[in-house]
VMD Tcl script that draws the C-alpha trace (Angstrom):
set ca {
  {0.00 0.00 -0.01}
  {1.34 3.43 -0.90}
  {1.29 5.74 2.11}
  {1.86 9.46 1.71}
  {2.69 11.36 4.90}
  {2.24 15.07 5.30}
  {3.98 16.79 8.21}
  {2.24 19.98 9.26}
  {-1.46 20.67 9.48}
  {-1.53 24.28 8.38}
  {-3.04 25.48 5.10}
  {-0.12 24.16 3.06}
  {-0.28 20.73 4.72}
  {-4.05 20.41 4.25}
  {-3.70 21.28 0.56}
  {-1.01 18.67 0.23}
  {-3.24 16.01 1.81}
  {-6.11 16.99 -0.44}
  {-4.00 16.62 -3.55}
  {-2.40 13.33 -2.41}
  {-5.76 11.85 -1.58}
  {-6.51 11.70 -5.36}
  {-3.80 9.06 -5.92}
  {-2.27 7.60 -2.76}
  {-3.98 4.62 -1.16}
  {-3.40 6.05 2.29}
  {-2.63 9.64 3.34}
  {-1.68 10.63 6.90}
  {-1.35 14.20 8.27}
  {0.79 14.70 11.33}
  {0.30 17.95 13.26}
  {2.12 18.71 16.52}
  {-0.38 21.26 17.75}
  {-3.77 20.31 19.29}
  {-5.64 21.79 16.29}
  {-5.21 22.10 12.56}
  {-4.90 25.38 10.74}
  {-1.88 27.01 12.30}
  {-2.65 30.72 12.64}
  {-5.89 30.32 10.71}
  {-8.36 29.88 13.60}
  {-11.19 31.64 15.28}
  {-13.10 31.67 18.58}
  {-16.53 32.91 19.61}
  {-17.28 34.67 22.92}
  {-20.29 33.97 25.10}
  {-22.28 36.65 23.34}
  {-21.77 35.10 19.92}
  {-19.09 37.48 18.54}
  {-16.39 35.66 16.54}
  {-12.77 36.79 16.48}
  {-10.05 35.63 14.12}
  {-6.34 34.90 14.46}
  {-4.03 35.11 11.46}
  {-5.72 35.55 8.09}
  {-8.82 37.74 8.31}
  {-10.11 37.50 4.74}
  {-9.60 34.71 2.16}
  {-8.36 35.63 -1.36}
  {-8.08 33.80 -4.64}
  {-4.64 32.65 -5.77}
  {-5.02 33.30 -9.49}
  {-4.80 29.56 -10.27}
  {-8.25 28.15 -10.92}
  {-7.25 24.50 -10.40}
  {-5.59 25.37 -7.06}
  {-8.53 27.58 -5.97}
  {-10.92 24.75 -6.64}
  {-9.03 22.67 -4.05}
  {-8.38 25.12 -1.27}
  {-11.77 26.80 -1.53}
  {-13.66 23.57 -1.85}
  {-15.62 24.27 1.44}
  {-16.52 27.81 0.37}
  {-19.97 28.12 -1.13}
  {-22.20 31.03 -2.03}
  {-24.77 30.58 0.65}
  {-22.58 30.49 3.74}
  {-19.93 33.00 2.70}
  {-19.75 36.73 1.80}
  {-17.98 37.26 -1.51}
  {-16.21 40.45 -2.50}
  {-15.18 40.94 -6.14}
  {-13.64 44.41 -5.95}
  {-11.12 46.01 -3.63}
  {-11.78 45.90 0.10}
  {-12.05 49.14 2.03}
  {-8.72 49.74 3.68}
  {-7.20 52.66 5.55}
  {-4.05 53.59 7.37}
  {-2.30 56.10 9.62}
  {1.09 57.46 8.62}
  {2.86 60.75 9.32}
  {0.25 61.65 11.89}
  {-2.53 61.61 9.25}
  {-5.49 59.20 8.93}
  {-6.23 58.04 5.37}
  {-9.56 56.27 5.02}
  {-9.38 55.77 1.22}
  {-6.35 53.41 0.86}
  {-4.19 51.00 2.78}
  {-1.06 52.13 0.87}
  {1.36 54.43 2.59}
  {0.64 58.03 1.70}
  {4.00 59.75 1.17}
  {2.22 63.07 0.54}
  {2.37 63.51 4.31}
  {6.03 64.42 3.95}
  {7.01 68.10 4.27}
  {6.92 69.91 0.90}
  {10.72 70.02 0.35}
  {11.01 66.30 1.18}
  {7.98 65.41 -0.95}
  {9.35 67.26 -4.00}
  {12.68 65.63 -3.63}
  {11.08 62.17 -3.20}
  {9.03 62.56 -6.40}
  {12.03 63.67 -8.41}
  {14.03 60.72 -7.15}
  {11.39 58.00 -7.73}
  {10.59 59.24 -11.19}
  {14.29 59.17 -12.15}
  {14.75 55.57 -11.02}
  {14.88 53.01 -13.84}
  {14.51 49.21 -13.65}
  {17.04 47.30 -11.58}
  {19.71 45.80 -13.80}
  {21.38 43.81 -11.03}
  {19.82 42.17 -7.95}
  {20.14 44.20 -4.71}
  {22.16 42.76 -1.84}
  {19.82 43.91 0.91}
  {16.57 45.88 1.48}
  {18.39 49.15 2.05}
  {20.06 48.91 -1.38}
  {16.85 47.77 -3.09}
  {14.69 50.58 -1.77}
  {17.38 53.22 -2.52}
  {17.73 52.00 -6.11}
  {13.96 51.68 -6.66}
  {12.51 54.62 -4.75}
  {15.42 56.84 -3.89}
  {17.10 57.84 -0.57}
  {14.36 60.26 0.56}
  {11.53 57.72 0.58}
  {13.87 55.07 1.89}
  {14.93 57.21 4.89}
  {11.67 58.99 5.73}
  {9.03 56.41 4.77}
  {10.26 52.88 4.51}
  {13.02 52.87 7.16}
  {10.95 53.98 10.22}
  {8.02 51.76 9.32}
  {9.97 48.61 8.52}
  {12.23 49.05 11.55}
  {9.18 49.33 13.72}
  {7.67 46.12 12.31}
  {10.79 44.01 12.13}
  {13.02 45.52 14.83}
  {15.89 45.33 12.26}
  {17.91 47.80 10.19}
  {17.30 47.70 6.48}
  {20.81 46.58 5.61}
  {20.44 43.10 7.16}
  {17.03 42.46 5.65}
  {16.39 40.46 2.46}
  {15.43 42.65 -0.56}
  {11.92 41.22 -0.44}
  {11.34 41.76 3.28}
  {9.03 44.73 2.80}
  {6.70 42.72 0.64}
  {5.60 40.61 3.62}
  {3.87 43.75 4.95}
  {2.57 44.76 1.47}
  {4.79 47.85 1.54}
  {5.40 48.04 -2.17}
  {3.29 50.81 -3.66}
  {3.23 54.36 -2.22}
  {0.72 57.07 -2.71}
  {2.50 60.02 -4.30}
  {-0.13 61.69 -6.51}
  {-3.73 62.51 -6.69}
  {-6.14 60.21 -8.55}
  {-5.74 61.63 -12.06}
  {-1.95 61.89 -12.01}
  {-1.53 58.50 -10.40}
  {-3.77 56.91 -13.09}
  {-1.55 58.32 -15.90}
  {1.75 57.47 -14.15}
  {0.63 53.87 -13.56}
  {0.26 53.33 -17.29}
  {3.97 52.58 -17.16}
  {4.64 49.06 -15.85}
  {7.79 50.33 -14.11}
  {5.89 52.89 -12.09}
  {2.79 50.76 -11.63}
  {4.89 48.55 -9.38}
  {5.87 51.44 -7.14}
  {3.03 54.01 -7.32}
  {-0.36 53.38 -5.78}
  {-3.72 54.79 -6.75}
  {-4.74 57.63 -4.41}
  {-7.91 55.74 -3.52}
  {-8.88 52.05 -3.49}
  {-11.89 52.80 -5.70}
  {-9.59 54.30 -8.43}
  {-8.37 50.85 -9.42}
  {-9.85 47.42 -10.10}
  {-9.06 44.08 -8.50}
  {-9.39 40.67 -10.11}
  {-8.74 38.97 -6.79}
  {-11.85 37.45 -5.22}
  {-12.18 37.70 -1.51}
  {-14.49 35.93 0.88}
  {-15.47 35.81 4.53}
  {-17.88 33.36 6.34}
  {-21.28 34.53 7.37}
  {-20.70 32.87 10.75}
  {-17.83 31.04 12.52}
  {-14.93 33.30 11.44}
  {-12.06 32.31 9.17}
  {-11.50 29.19 11.28}
  {-14.55 27.81 9.43}
  {-12.40 27.54 6.30}
  {-10.00 25.14 8.06}
  {-12.97 23.23 9.57}
  {-14.34 22.77 6.11}
  {-11.03 21.55 4.69}
  {-10.65 19.10 7.54}
  {-14.16 17.75 6.86}
  {-13.25 17.30 3.19}
  {-10.21 15.30 4.14}
  {-12.13 13.19 6.53}
  {-14.64 12.39 3.81}
  {-11.71 11.20 1.69}
  {-10.56 8.98 4.55}
  {-7.39 10.88 5.16}
  {-5.95 10.08 8.65}
  {-5.60 13.18 10.76}
  {-3.20 13.00 13.73}
  {-2.96 15.93 16.11}
  {-0.66 16.44 19.06}
  {1.90 14.12 17.43}
  {5.52 14.55 16.36}
  {8.18 12.50 14.56}
  {10.93 11.00 16.74}
  {12.89 8.94 14.21}
  {13.24 8.38 10.47}
  {14.03 5.06 8.77}
  {16.18 6.07 5.80}
  {16.99 3.58 3.09}
  {19.28 4.86 0.39}
  {17.73 8.07 -0.98}
  {14.33 7.52 0.51}
  {12.53 8.04 3.80}
  {11.08 4.56 4.16}
  {9.27 4.91 7.55}
  {8.62 7.28 10.42}
  {8.35 6.61 14.15}
  {6.07 8.95 16.07}
  {6.45 10.11 19.64}
  {3.72 7.63 20.78}
  {5.71 4.67 19.39}
  {3.57 4.31 16.25}
  {5.39 3.48 13.03}
  {4.27 4.60 9.57}
  {5.57 3.29 6.26}
  {6.24 6.13 3.86}
  {6.17 6.12 0.05}
  {6.19 9.90 -0.09}
  {6.82 12.55 2.51}
  {5.58 16.13 2.22}
  {7.22 18.45 4.79}
  {5.50 21.83 5.41}
  {6.97 22.84 8.80}
  {10.43 24.45 9.35}
  {13.06 22.65 7.35}
  {15.51 22.59 10.25}
  {13.32 20.01 11.99}
  {13.62 17.72 8.92}
  {17.42 18.00 8.58}
  {17.80 17.47 12.38}
  {15.52 14.45 12.53}
  {17.16 12.93 9.42}
  {20.61 13.45 10.94}
  {21.70 15.83 8.21}
  {22.77 18.66 10.54}
  {20.85 21.86 10.99}
  {21.38 25.49 10.08}
  {21.14 27.95 12.97}
  {17.70 29.27 13.91}
  {16.53 32.68 12.65}
  {18.25 35.44 14.58}
  {15.20 37.65 14.50}
  {11.67 36.49 15.26}
  {8.73 38.66 16.23}
  {5.53 37.76 18.07}
  {1.93 38.75 17.44}
  {-0.23 40.24 20.22}
  {-4.02 40.13 19.60}
  {-6.40 42.36 21.49}
  {-10.12 41.49 20.99}
  {-12.79 44.01 22.07}
  {-16.56 44.29 21.93}
  {-18.13 47.71 22.44}
  {-21.68 48.69 23.23}
  {-21.58 51.30 20.43}
  {-21.26 51.42 16.67}
  {-17.82 51.57 15.07}
  {-17.05 54.97 13.59}
  {-15.71 53.55 10.34}
  {-16.91 51.67 7.24}
  {-13.40 50.18 6.65}
  {-12.79 46.50 6.59}
  {-9.44 47.03 8.23}
  {-6.73 49.65 8.74}
  {-2.95 49.64 9.44}
  {-1.14 52.02 11.74}
  {2.46 52.73 10.76}
  {3.40 55.57 13.15}
  {5.80 54.57 15.98}
  {3.82 56.49 18.59}
  {1.21 53.69 18.44}
  {1.39 50.14 19.71}
  {-1.35 49.00 17.37}
  {-0.46 47.75 13.92}
  {-3.63 46.44 12.27}
  {-7.26 46.68 13.25}
  {-10.04 44.46 11.75}
  {-13.61 45.68 11.88}
  {-15.72 42.50 11.84}
  {-19.19 44.11 11.39}
  {-18.04 45.74 8.18}
  {-17.07 42.38 6.70}
  {-20.73 41.67 6.22}
  {-21.41 42.14 2.49}
  {-24.09 44.71 3.01}
  {-25.23 46.79 5.94}
  {-23.44 46.19 9.19}
  {-25.34 44.56 12.09}
  {-26.43 46.95 14.91}
  {-24.15 47.22 17.92}
  {-22.59 45.76 19.97}
  {-19.64 45.84 17.52}
  {-16.34 43.97 17.83}
  {-12.83 44.38 16.49}
  {-9.38 42.81 16.73}
  {-6.27 44.93 17.19}
  {-2.94 43.34 16.30}
  {0.46 44.50 17.58}
  {3.84 43.15 16.54}
  {5.91 42.65 19.71}
  {8.74 40.68 21.23}
  {8.17 37.30 22.84}
  {8.47 38.66 26.38}
  {5.86 41.49 25.96}
  {3.48 41.97 28.82}
  {0.27 42.10 26.80}
  {-1.96 42.48 29.83}
  {-0.13 45.67 30.66}
  {-0.49 46.76 27.02}
  {-4.22 46.27 26.88}
  {-5.30 49.62 28.45}
  {-2.97 51.55 26.04}
  {-4.37 49.60 23.06}
  {-7.92 50.47 24.17}
  {-6.92 54.10 24.55}
  {-5.55 54.13 21.05}
  {-8.89 52.91 19.69}
  {-10.51 55.94 21.27}
  {-7.67 58.32 20.27}
  {-8.22 57.19 16.61}
  {-11.93 57.98 17.12}
  {-12.90 54.48 15.99}
  {-15.57 54.25 18.67}
  {-17.46 57.03 20.44}
  {-15.76 58.53 23.47}
  {-18.40 57.23 25.82}
  {-18.38 53.67 24.38}
  {-18.19 50.96 27.01}
  {-16.06 47.84 26.62}
  {-18.33 44.84 26.99}
  {-15.68 42.23 26.36}
  {-11.88 42.11 26.07}
  {-9.30 39.40 25.66}
  {-5.66 39.44 24.70}
  {-3.48 36.60 23.26}
  {0.19 36.32 22.57}
  {1.27 34.18 19.68}
  {4.95 33.78 20.46}
  {7.73 33.67 17.80}
  {5.45 33.16 14.83}
  {6.82 35.90 12.61}
  {10.35 35.16 11.39}
  {11.93 38.32 10.06}
  {13.11 37.87 6.49}
  {16.81 38.62 6.94}
  {19.49 37.66 4.42}
  {20.71 35.26 7.05}
  {17.40 33.45 7.22}
  {17.05 33.38 3.46}
  {20.54 31.89 3.00}
  {20.10 29.33 5.75}
  {16.74 28.16 4.51}
  {17.99 27.86 0.95}
  {20.94 25.79 2.21}
  {18.59 23.48 4.10}
  {16.33 23.06 1.06}
  {19.36 22.14 -1.11}
  {20.50 19.47 1.36}
  {17.02 17.90 1.39}
  {16.81 18.03 -2.42}
  {20.16 16.39 -2.84}
  {19.52 13.68 -0.21}
  {16.07 12.36 -0.80}
  {14.03 11.26 -3.89}
  {10.65 10.92 -2.16}
  {10.55 14.12 -0.05}
  {8.84 17.37 -1.09}
  {9.78 20.21 1.27}
  {7.65 23.33 0.90}
  {8.21 26.45 2.99}
  {9.53 29.95 2.94}
  {12.77 30.10 1.07}
  {12.45 26.70 -0.60}
  {12.11 28.11 -4.09}
  {8.54 29.31 -4.10}
  {8.92 32.58 -2.28}
  {7.88 33.67 1.22}
  {4.13 34.36 0.84}
  {1.16 32.03 1.36}
  {-0.17 32.04 -2.24}
  {3.32 31.62 -3.61}
  {3.93 28.61 -1.38}
  {0.53 27.11 -2.27}
  {1.30 27.47 -5.98}
  {4.74 25.92 -5.44}
  {3.28 22.95 -3.62}
  {0.57 22.45 -6.20}
  {3.15 22.45 -9.06}
  {5.58 20.08 -7.29}
  {2.96 17.50 -6.19}
  {1.21 17.59 -9.55}
  {4.53 16.99 -11.28}
  {5.30 13.97 -9.16}
  {1.87 12.30 -9.28}
}
mol new
graphics top color blue
foreach p $ca { graphics top sphere $p radius 0.5 }
foreach p [lrange $ca 0 end-1] q [lrange $ca 1 end] { graphics top cylinder $p $q radius 0.2 }
display resetview
């Protein structure tokens, strides 16, 4: 009997199991955590308000075959669907922008703004790859935007200087396009592919989006994972939670069997590895690259208020260093239509270090919500909860990229029946990139 084993029960692992279930006689998913989904989970309070962790809105990948698999549980009746751009906002340079989530560089002083525009317009395409993010931003946008826009924001989010970050590190936070012009000028400038990559529309409504988005009518984004798990169960995939691999039986260039921490042994015709690669090289006795030097944690602050939210945005990001808050999701506005009457609930995310005292932070986070005038001054907090997700955000440094690429190369050279998919393994560092990479690699080996 052919037995395909998937290590990791996050979105990538569940997709792998779904694809393998089409051909393998037996598919087993091993997840060390007590639940599937990784960061993609939700919970509901005693009053029926649902809060999300991780991804807050699903989005299509651009690959119809892939989307048919990962969105198999999503149907028209139980999910809200958004075909256009979502309503996003942000705070930068002390100014609130309710028309776009892209950084508005027009908040710079007039001399700096004029200098920045001249520099970014004069920049041509990169002829050689940049060595780090500082070099990349300087060559693409110029020194003014690098120093006065990108550097303070990215240092706040990563805790690192630009010169040790990978040239793609800013993309993890979607910090690629900047607002520099009003609607009419931006529309004309963006006709150039070169400037379209760097210049944002002044307002979300000025552009169009082909990316489909969705959100469940009830149960939060965790319902997506629940639906995928049910699909796998219906296909008789074995789902093991709270389990880890202790030993590998390696025969030649193949992983022939796995021994779990409960003593169980699994034969293995194919192994798909979706968790950190260092765990694979260590378990297989291949050595291990050093752990990432820089890792951030995510603090979540969930609130329910007795009043209506003073915003029609789906979410907003806060880039100024004077705030602790980074991103705020407004759940009532994710209804595709009129929002429900109050009470209204939100989640505030803050990027912190692993030893952050989030209970001590909560009053300040609540004060920031009022300072931003997102709820009426007299609004009462009916419910609050904070969570710390430790060490879940590895910072994309050159060190991390180099180490991960080296681990991926070792695995590729050593095994014929192992597919390792993760950040830095050749498919990029973003969820949809990794899903497309996995889909291509498994389909190629079927």
